N, C-alpha and C positions, 0 to 999 in steps of 0.2 A: 397502373390502370385506374386507380382511384382519382388521380389528378386529371386524367382524361375525362372521367365521368363528371367531375366537378366542373370542368370547362364546358362540357356539353350541357350541363344543367344551367350554367350561366347563359349560354347561347339560347337555350329554350326560353328562359325568362325574358331575354331581350326580344325574342320573336313575339312572345305573348304581349309584352308591353307595347310593341310597335306593329301589331297585327293589321292595322288599317292601311299600312303603306304597301302591303303585298297581298294580292288576292289569293295566292296559294299558300299563305302562311299557316292556315289551319291544318292543311294536309302535311306541310313540312313539320309543324309542331307535333302532330300525332305520330308521324314516322320517327322523329327523333326521340319522343317519349318511349315508343315501343323498343327501339334499339337500346336506349339507356336502361330500360327495365330489364332487358335481357343481360346487359352487362352487370347490373347490380345482383341479379340472381347468380350469375357466374362467380362474382366476387364473394357472395355469401357461401357458395359451395366450396370455394377455395379456402375461405376462412374456417369453415367447419372441418375440412380435411386437416388443415394445419393444427387446429385445436385438438382434434382427436389424436394426431401424431405426436404432439408435444410430450405426451406422457409415455410414449412407446419408444423412446430413444434408448436403445440397448447397444452397447458396444460389444461386438463379437471379436474379441481378441484373446489370446491366451492370458491366463491369470497374471504372470509376472509383468507383462507389458501393459496390462489393463490399468493398473493403478498409476503407472507413470503417464499413460495416455490421458487418463481422466484429470490428472494434475496439470499436464501441459495444456490441454484444451479447456480447462476450467469448466467442466461439464455442469456443475450445479449453477454457476453464474450464467453460463450460456443458456441453460434451460430457463432460468428465471427471466433473462432478457427476452428470450423468444416468447415466453408466456405473456410478458408485458406487451410485446409487439402485437401478438395475436389478439389480446384483449383490446388494445387500442384500435386494431383493425375492425373489430366487431362494433365498437362505438362509432367509428367513421362510417361504416356501412349502414348502421341504424340511422345516422343523420342523413345519409344520402337517400335512404328509403323515405324518410319524412319529407325531404325536399321534393322528391319525385311525386309523392302524393299531393303535396301542395300545388305543384305545377300542373298535375292532372286536373285538380279542381279548378285552377285558373283557366285551363284550356276548355273545360266544360262550360265555364261562364262565357268565354269568348264565343264558343260555338252557339250557345243559347242566344247571345246578343246578335250574332250574325243572322241566325235564323229569324229572330224577331224583326230585324231590319228588312230582311227579304219579305217577310209576311206583310209588313207595313207597306212596302213598295208595291206588292201585288194588290193589296187592298186599295191603295190610292189609284193604281192603274185601272182596276175594275170599276172604281167609282167614276173615273174619267170616262171610261167606255160607256157606262150607264148614262151619264149626263149627255154624252154625244148621241147615244141612241134616242133619248127623249127629245133632244133638240131636233134630230132628223125626223122624228115622228111628227112634231109640231109643224116643221117646215113642209112635210109631206101633206099634212091635213090642210095647211094654208094653200098649197098648190091645188088640192082637190076642190077647194071652195072657189078658187079663181076659175077653174075649168068649168 
């Protein structure tokens, strides 16, 4: 699942870097960020469960067979490897959280930039309408003088 999240974060970064080519990119970015955030939360919960269960490995077998089973399965070594994997998983999830926060900040900047451009366009359009209104007023007063 972590590999899927990493690929999704790469796709989100690509969408953010090329947001001008697609008018719906901001909506897609926000949706993907939301889904990825949920995936990271799920991975964190799984990691926490695995971490808590690493120390609760108890083999319920009769005593004579237990020592032989522990020896065959190499329980201390297996436990050590499992702890190392769970610890590595925690590091990976923390990196994913950091990347997600960075992408969310980038998406906020994209949103602010798009809003700024829209406001500039509205302002320019309003100015054009104001200029047109004044021109029509002058033309109207010129026609009144002629009549």
